[in-house]
FIFI-391292 format. One record per residue: residue in one letter; x, y, z of N, C-alpha, C in turn. Coordinates in Angstrom, 3 decimals, padded with zeros to 6 digits. Last residue first. Layout:
N
<atom 'a' <X Y Z> <X Y Z> <X Y Z>>
...
This chain:
182
<atom 'x' <118.500 121.884 084.820> <117.490 122.347 085.841> <118.140 123.097 086.937>>
<atom 'x' <118.791 120.712 081.676> <119.400 121.702 082.541> <118.391 122.208 083.519>>
<atom 'x' <118.459 117.243 081.074> <117.866 118.633 081.105> <118.629 119.427 082.020>>
<atom 'x' <120.750 115.011 079.589> <120.061 115.466 080.769> <119.578 116.916 080.523>>
<atom 'x' <120.848 112.268 077.241> <121.185 113.626 077.667> <120.383 113.938 078.921>>
<atom 'x' <122.182 109.526 075.506> <121.435 109.964 076.716> <121.886 111.456 077.103>>
<atom 'x' <121.827 109.008 072.150> <122.804 109.522 073.179> <121.928 110.044 074.302>>
<atom 'x' <121.599 106.718 069.512> <120.934 107.400 070.603> <122.007 107.814 071.637>>
<atom 'x' <121.655 106.634 065.986> <122.409 106.560 067.183> <121.796 107.303 068.311>>
<atom 'x' <120.736 105.191 062.960> <120.274 106.068 064.141> <121.073 105.650 065.345>>
<atom 'x' <121.236 105.472 059.769> <121.869 104.768 060.890> <121.627 105.660 062.201>>
<atom 'x' <119.152 104.970 057.127> <119.497 105.893 058.222> <120.039 105.088 059.325>>
<atom 'x' <117.984 103.249 055.318> <119.420 103.653 055.152> <119.910 104.551 056.193>>
<atom 'x' <115.310 103.177 055.939> <116.137 102.019 056.324> <117.659 102.353 056.157>>
<atom 'x' <112.938 104.946 056.667> <114.286 105.408 056.153> <115.260 104.295 056.622>>
<atom 'x' <110.624 103.884 057.578> <110.515 104.779 056.505> <111.893 105.110 055.819>>
<atom 'x' <111.526 102.250 059.611> <110.779 101.647 058.550> <110.782 102.587 057.314>>
<atom 'x' <112.735 104.101 061.281> <113.531 103.068 060.651> <112.845 102.443 059.532>>
<atom 'x' <110.508 105.648 062.021> <111.639 106.254 061.404> <112.479 105.213 060.646>>
<atom 'x' <108.953 103.645 063.294> <108.429 104.397 062.170> <109.580 104.991 061.280>>
<atom 'x' <110.654 102.899 065.385> <110.247 101.886 064.357> <109.739 102.640 063.119>>
<atom 'x' <110.825 105.480 066.911> <111.951 104.840 066.183> <111.534 103.745 065.148>>
<atom 'x' <108.258 106.059 068.043> <108.929 106.972 067.064> <109.888 106.170 066.256>>
<atom 'x' <107.475 104.227 069.972> <106.484 104.616 068.890> <107.209 105.297 067.784>>
<atom 'x' <109.709 103.995 071.608> <109.070 102.832 071.042> <108.122 103.126 069.918>>
<atom 'x' <110.313 106.725 072.418> <111.076 106.023 071.411> <110.350 104.776 070.790>>
<atom 'x' <108.528 107.543 074.456> <108.485 108.121 073.123> <109.120 107.286 072.070>>
<atom 'x' <108.947 106.232 076.855> <107.569 106.449 076.426> <107.509 106.892 075.024>>
<atom 'x' <111.673 106.175 077.220> <110.963 104.851 077.210> <109.498 105.042 076.691>>
<atom 'x' <112.260 109.016 077.319> <112.618 108.143 076.165> <111.831 106.888 076.055>>
<atom 'x' <111.887 110.326 079.640> <110.767 110.180 078.753> <111.005 109.357 077.507>>
<atom 'x' <114.186 110.002 081.207> <112.877 109.988 081.872> <111.685 109.830 080.890>>
<atom 'x' <116.412 110.290 079.551> <116.085 108.966 080.148> <114.729 108.874 080.748>>
<atom 'x' <116.183 112.030 076.550> <116.083 112.214 078.021> <115.676 110.857 078.604>>
<atom 'x' <118.483 111.890 073.852> <117.254 111.462 074.468> <117.265 111.646 075.954>>
<atom 'x' <119.672 112.976 070.725> <119.777 113.110 072.195> <118.467 112.776 072.844>>
<atom 'x' <120.609 111.182 067.926> <119.522 111.715 068.685> <119.821 111.777 070.160>>
<atom 'x' <122.337 111.241 064.990> <122.463 111.091 066.383> <121.379 111.875 067.065>>
<atom 'x' <122.463 109.525 062.009> <121.641 110.454 062.725> <121.848 110.252 064.239>>
<atom 'x' <124.355 108.675 059.154> <124.209 108.666 060.616> <123.387 109.790 061.126>>
<atom 'x' <122.820 107.807 056.031> <123.987 108.029 056.938> <123.674 107.975 058.395>>
<atom 'x' <119.968 109.636 054.941> <120.893 108.476 054.815> <122.098 108.745 055.655>>
<atom 'x' <118.004 111.589 054.316> <118.009 110.817 055.482> <118.745 109.540 055.155>>
<atom 'x' <118.119 112.827 051.882> <118.786 113.465 053.002> <118.939 112.548 054.132>>
<atom 'x' <116.523 111.529 050.127> <117.938 111.321 049.996> <118.711 111.856 051.149>>
<atom 'x' <113.931 112.503 050.540> <114.297 111.119 051.030> <115.817 110.965 050.988>>
<atom 'x' <112.442 115.080 051.127> <113.808 114.968 050.722> <114.332 113.665 051.122>>
<atom 'x' <109.883 114.697 051.984> <110.060 115.561 050.890> <111.487 115.523 050.344>>
<atom 'x' <110.361 113.116 054.245> <109.463 112.636 053.151> <109.599 113.444 051.873>>
<atom 'x' <111.757 114.792 055.941> <112.401 113.725 055.270> <111.625 113.202 054.085>>
<atom 'x' <109.713 116.452 056.848> <110.835 117.027 056.083> <111.549 115.922 055.279>>
<atom 'x' <108.303 114.531 058.303> <107.694 115.299 057.132> <108.723 115.883 056.267>>
<atom 'x' <110.174 113.860 060.291> <109.666 112.862 059.291> <109.010 113.553 058.122>>
<atom 'x' <110.539 116.334 061.552> <111.667 115.673 060.926> <111.185 114.655 059.879>>
<atom 'x' <107.950 116.783 062.475> <108.507 117.727 061.643> <109.647 117.113 060.774>>
<atom 'x' <107.851 114.711 064.347> <106.943 114.700 063.208> <107.398 115.663 062.169>>
<atom 'x' <109.848 115.580 066.096> <110.018 114.310 065.380> <109.074 114.201 064.238>>
<atom 'x' <108.632 117.945 067.074> <109.960 117.947 066.338> <110.088 116.665 065.540>>
<atom 'x' <106.367 116.851 068.258> <106.234 117.795 067.198> <107.515 117.899 066.316>>
<atom 'x' <107.634 115.302 070.300> <106.814 114.694 069.235> <106.613 115.598 068.071>>
<atom 'x' <108.903 117.377 071.770> <109.698 116.348 071.071> <108.896 115.606 069.990>>
<atom 'x' <106.659 118.729 072.728> <107.607 119.397 071.810> <108.437 118.423 071.058>>
<atom 'x' <105.561 116.714 074.323> <104.819 117.254 073.106> <105.705 117.954 072.231>>
<atom 'x' <107.482 116.463 076.276> <107.258 115.331 075.356> <106.421 115.785 074.116>>
<atom 'x' <107.283 119.056 077.467> <108.498 118.640 076.795> <108.311 117.488 075.798>>
<atom 'x' <104.686 118.736 078.467> <104.964 119.798 077.563> <106.247 119.494 076.810>>
<atom 'x' <105.066 116.575 080.158> <104.067 116.437 079.088> <104.393 117.471 078.069>>
<atom 'x' <106.791 117.710 082.032> <107.264 116.497 081.280> <106.345 116.347 080.025>>
<atom 'x' <105.202 119.700 083.100> <106.506 119.994 082.454> <106.921 118.937 081.559>>
<atom 'x' <103.140 118.232 084.264> <102.818 119.108 083.152> <104.134 119.537 082.455>>
<atom 'x' <104.686 116.837 086.205> <104.009 116.100 085.151> <103.704 117.041 083.953>>
<atom 'x' <105.427 118.994 087.862> <106.488 118.210 087.079> <105.825 117.480 085.964>>
<atom 'x' <102.869 119.737 088.811> <103.680 120.712 088.019> <104.761 119.977 087.209>>
<atom 'x' <102.033 117.353 090.162> <101.276 117.894 089.010> <102.096 118.804 088.140>>
<atom 'x' <104.024 117.278 092.111> <103.845 116.133 091.153> <103.141 116.628 089.920>>
<atom 'x' <103.398 119.609 093.481> <104.724 119.456 092.769> <104.706 118.304 091.743>>
<atom 'x' <100.971 119.067 094.525> <101.012 120.023 093.460> <102.337 120.044 092.730>>
<atom 'x' <101.572 117.082 096.545> <100.790 116.696 095.329> <100.918 117.720 094.202>>
<atom 'x' <104.896 117.196 097.852> <103.594 117.788 097.814> <102.895 117.361 096.498>>
<atom 'x' <106.740 115.033 099.602> <106.530 115.394 098.170> <105.129 115.868 098.067>>
<atom 'x' <108.431 115.966 102.702> <107.218 115.444 101.929> <107.197 115.892 100.461>>
<atom 'x' <111.976 115.422 102.938> <110.734 116.193 103.203> <109.594 115.644 102.185>>
<atom 'x' <114.358 114.260 102.186> <113.385 113.474 102.904> <112.081 114.123 103.253>>
<atom 'x' <115.903 115.702 100.389> <116.244 115.791 101.862> <115.222 115.006 102.813>>
<atom 'x' <114.670 115.191 097.988> <116.068 114.742 098.180> <116.472 114.737 099.650>>
<atom 'x' <111.232 114.343 098.756> <112.272 115.149 098.143> <113.638 114.665 098.551>>
<atom 'x' <109.733 111.012 098.381> <110.034 112.328 099.108> <111.026 113.082 098.249>>
<atom 'x' <107.927 108.225 098.309> <108.390 109.278 097.390> <108.534 110.617 098.233>>
<atom 'x' <107.392 106.724 100.607> <108.082 106.114 099.487> <108.670 107.134 098.509>>
<atom 'x' <107.721 107.625 104.065> <107.112 107.820 102.757> <108.026 107.263 101.648>>
<atom 'x' <108.384 107.241 106.760> <108.696 106.191 105.818> <108.008 106.383 104.431>>
<atom 'x' <107.745 109.662 108.055> <107.044 108.361 108.397> <107.112 107.338 107.323>>
<atom 'x' <109.689 111.521 107.241> <108.283 111.639 106.759> <107.538 110.298 106.973>>
<atom 'x' <112.371 113.178 108.477> <111.669 111.880 108.528> <110.224 112.125 108.234>>
<atom 'x' <114.785 114.861 106.759> <113.427 114.986 107.370> <112.761 113.669 107.366>>
<atom 'x' <118.210 115.111 107.482> <117.187 114.369 106.783> <115.866 114.497 107.480>>
<atom 'x' <120.165 116.113 109.039> <119.233 117.139 108.426> <118.111 116.416 107.570>>
<atom 'x' <121.726 114.081 109.837> <120.753 114.617 110.814> <119.841 115.569 110.186>>
<atom 'x' <122.189 113.006 106.506> <122.494 112.771 107.939> <121.418 113.335 108.845>>
<atom 'x' <122.446 113.199 103.844> <121.776 114.278 104.532> <122.068 114.138 106.040>>
<atom 'x' <123.515 110.732 103.136> <124.216 111.926 102.741> <123.686 113.167 103.615>>
<atom 'x' <121.597 108.903 104.031> <122.928 108.906 104.624> <123.718 110.237 104.329>>
<atom 'x' <119.486 109.634 102.302> <119.320 109.765 103.753> <120.723 109.725 104.475>>
<atom 'x' <120.604 109.040 099.855> <120.269 110.438 100.198> <120.145 110.588 101.652>>
<atom 'x' <120.798 106.293 100.115> <122.015 107.076 099.879> <121.755 108.507 100.179>>
<atom 'x' <118.063 105.672 100.276> <119.048 105.274 101.409> <120.301 106.117 101.283>>
<atom 'x' <117.292 106.516 097.686> <116.817 107.138 098.883> <117.573 106.874 100.102>>
<atom 'x' <118.676 104.724 096.007> <118.975 106.140 095.942> <118.489 106.832 097.196>>
<atom 'x' <117.374 102.333 096.803> <118.837 102.430 096.960> <119.246 103.944 096.920>>
<atom 'x' <114.726 102.924 096.018> <115.061 102.699 097.419> <116.537 102.860 097.692>>
<atom 'x' <115.096 103.020 093.255> <114.615 104.172 093.944> <115.027 104.037 095.393>>
<atom 'x' <115.740 100.327 092.716> <116.721 101.393 092.500> <116.375 102.667 093.267>>
<atom 'x' <113.256 099.227 093.415> <114.428 098.805 094.109> <115.580 099.838 093.947>>
<atom 'x' <111.611 100.524 091.530> <111.402 100.763 092.940> <112.624 100.321 093.813>>
<atom 'x' <112.596 099.351 089.131> <112.605 100.892 089.306> <112.512 101.189 090.844>>
<atom 'x' <111.911 096.634 089.569> <113.360 097.119 089.411> <113.457 098.588 089.650>>
<atom 'x' <109.103 096.829 089.651> <109.880 096.402 090.921> <111.353 096.773 090.710>>
<atom 'x' <108.752 097.725 087.023> <108.378 098.574 088.116> <109.039 098.190 089.453>>
<atom 'x' <109.588 095.409 085.676> <110.325 096.608 085.472> <109.985 097.627 086.631>>
<atom 'x' <107.655 093.476 086.466> <109.088 093.306 086.833> <109.857 094.593 086.668>>
<atom 'x' <104.674 095.021 087.714> <105.432 094.298 086.686> <106.871 094.300 087.066>>
<atom 'x' <102.537 094.677 090.469> <103.627 095.342 089.854> <104.289 094.472 088.801>>
<atom 'x' <099.116 094.938 091.528> <100.273 094.138 091.119> <101.244 095.040 090.362>>
<atom 'x' <097.737 096.452 094.360> <098.069 096.634 092.959> <099.254 095.795 092.537>>
<atom 'x' <095.097 096.189 096.455> <096.418 095.692 096.228> <096.693 095.806 094.701>>
<atom 'x' <093.270 099.062 097.758> <093.448 097.896 096.891> <094.901 097.466 096.932>>
<atom 'x' <090.950 101.488 098.081> <091.830 100.695 098.924> <092.028 099.301 098.235>>
<atom 'x' <089.022 102.184 096.173> <090.318 102.840 096.175> <091.336 102.076 096.994>>
<atom 'x' <086.604 101.152 096.708> <087.378 100.419 095.731> <088.787 100.953 095.650>>
<atom 'x' <085.684 103.071 098.402> <085.951 101.796 099.024> <086.869 100.995 098.053>>
<atom 'x' <087.411 106.150 097.399> <086.190 105.245 097.485> <086.628 103.952 098.115>>
<atom 'x' <089.763 107.661 097.802> <088.582 108.286 097.527> <087.262 107.416 097.651>>
<atom 'x' <091.654 106.292 100.671> <091.446 106.523 099.246> <090.022 107.073 098.983>>
<atom 'x' <091.756 108.127 103.885> <091.567 106.978 103.054> <091.408 107.314 101.612>>
<atom 'x' <094.205 110.820 104.333> <092.948 109.996 104.614> <092.923 108.794 103.861>>
<atom 'x' <096.049 113.596 105.170> <096.109 112.228 104.738> <094.788 111.518 105.227>>
<atom 'x' <096.032 116.839 103.783> <095.649 115.939 104.862> <095.644 114.512 104.285>>
<atom 'x' <097.691 119.954 103.061> <097.341 118.562 102.695> <096.918 117.819 103.983>>
<atom 'x' <097.489 123.309 101.856> <097.515 122.319 102.940> <097.121 120.955 102.433>>
<atom 'x' <096.836 124.869 099.745> <098.207 124.284 099.781> <098.340 123.275 100.850>>
<atom 'x' <093.685 123.788 099.070> <094.542 125.012 098.933> <096.002 124.420 098.879>>
<atom 'x' <094.036 120.671 099.959> <093.015 121.693 100.172> <093.713 123.074 100.177>>
<atom 'x' <094.798 117.536 098.885> <095.240 118.904 098.909> <094.035 119.802 099.003>>
<atom 'x' <095.324 114.406 100.307> <094.338 115.254 099.678> <094.874 116.715 099.959>>
<atom 'x' <096.656 111.314 099.894> <097.010 112.708 100.348> <096.088 113.608 099.648>>
<atom 'x' <095.441 108.186 101.018> <095.486 109.195 099.989> <095.814 110.570 100.573>>
<atom 'x' <095.983 104.748 101.743> <095.734 106.122 102.080> <095.906 107.016 100.805>>
<atom 'x' <096.547 102.221 100.721> <095.769 102.301 101.968> <095.353 103.746 102.314>>
<atom 'x' <097.487 100.083 098.400> <096.939 101.451 098.474> <096.149 101.500 099.721>>
<atom 'x' <100.120 098.096 098.213> <098.834 098.101 098.908> <098.495 099.642 099.093>>
<atom 'x' <101.772 096.687 095.519> <101.599 097.985 096.304> <100.251 097.874 096.938>>
<atom 'x' <103.849 093.805 094.777> <102.530 094.480 094.977> <102.749 095.818 095.764>>
<atom 'x' <105.761 091.724 094.575> <105.418 092.652 093.421> <104.016 093.195 093.588>>
<atom 'x' <106.771 090.294 096.613> <105.460 089.821 096.128> <105.050 090.637 094.982>>
<atom 'x' <109.112 091.799 096.906> <109.243 090.367 096.723> <107.932 089.777 096.160>>
<atom 'x' <108.121 094.357 097.546> <108.768 094.168 096.231> <108.972 092.619 095.968>>
<atom 'x' <105.471 095.682 098.815> <106.106 094.337 098.970> <106.774 094.024 097.610>>
<atom 'x' <104.534 098.617 100.361> <105.164 098.004 099.222> <105.762 096.658 099.542>>
<atom 'x' <103.815 099.972 102.645> <102.757 099.541 101.663> <103.215 098.787 100.509>>
<atom 'x' <106.186 100.655 103.907> <105.414 099.531 104.466> <104.229 099.123 103.582>>
<atom 'x' <106.878 102.956 102.490> <107.559 101.719 102.170> <106.833 100.519 102.802>>
<atom 'x' <103.843 104.628 101.597> <104.955 104.380 102.474> <105.616 103.149 102.078>>
<atom 'x' <101.990 107.091 099.702> <102.578 105.700 099.852> <103.751 105.664 100.862>>
<atom 'x' <101.085 109.622 099.195> <100.785 109.015 100.525> <101.435 107.687 100.743>>
<atom 'x' <101.627 110.094 096.574> <102.323 111.002 097.632> <102.127 110.391 098.972>>
<atom 'x' <100.057 108.212 095.307> <101.475 108.084 095.163> <102.230 108.882 096.304>>
<atom 'x' <097.492 109.253 095.971> <097.907 107.920 096.414> <099.396 107.754 096.370>>
<atom 'x' <097.599 111.690 094.597> <097.473 111.689 096.074> <097.819 110.396 096.679>>
<atom 'x' <097.864 110.781 091.918> <098.876 111.520 092.542> <098.797 111.516 094.079>>
<atom 'x' <096.775 107.357 091.624> <096.508 108.762 091.465> <097.668 109.475 092.227>>
<atom 'x' <098.185 104.504 089.770> <097.836 105.251 091.020> <097.570 106.737 090.758>>
<atom 'x' <098.838 102.773 087.742> <097.590 103.437 087.714> <097.160 104.136 088.955>>
<atom 'x' <101.218 101.527 087.325> <100.408 100.864 088.343> <098.994 101.577 088.373>>
<atom 'x' <102.518 102.973 085.291> <102.440 101.482 085.124> <101.533 100.853 086.191>>
<atom 'x' <102.222 105.705 085.963> <102.040 105.190 084.559> <101.771 103.786 084.508>>
<atom 'x' <102.841 105.815 088.642> <101.593 106.346 088.196> <101.302 105.742 086.780>>
<atom 'x' <105.467 104.726 088.615> <104.381 104.019 089.328> <102.969 104.495 088.908>>
<atom 'x' <106.796 106.646 087.134> <106.712 105.322 086.662> <105.583 104.511 087.280>>
<atom 'x' <106.590 108.832 088.844> <105.809 108.828 087.521> <105.751 107.489 086.919>>
<atom 'x' <108.234 107.880 090.881> <106.860 108.165 091.158> <106.060 108.213 089.904>>
<atom 'x' <110.723 107.665 089.522> <110.081 106.410 090.031> <108.577 106.693 090.338>>
<atom 'x' <111.656 110.260 088.938> <111.214 109.437 087.921> <110.340 108.209 088.481>>
């Protein structure tokens, strides 16, 4: 989740995110220094400079991104301890797999496509719910419990919930955090 949060809130490219190291991050100063890029050629990857001179830059971070990265670091340290000698050292990369191995740029792309597809289905279902409710306004009264995925809820709910509450003030909306089966 943290890698996608950085992409969304700091505007980094996937190769930049995959190449980030903890030494590039200053959480106290709330900045990320983009110094390298991971380029994919076929399946092989090579690390180099960012795509252009302007690509090497200091990126300011908002307070929520700093919080997300601090939590990410805590989880990464716990993973490293849990894996012990089996942990793969990837020169201090910020975003790695659970066992410390490198996060491949194509995996980032695949997961992003999966998230986008799921988000699109949720938006379609929410739109269908709203359209259905407009034709039957008396049905949307009382309690409505919605299951939300914590990874995409912050991006979907701010746009969806206010419209739903404005259109159906008698509706008591309750949110329940759910997880996807993977």
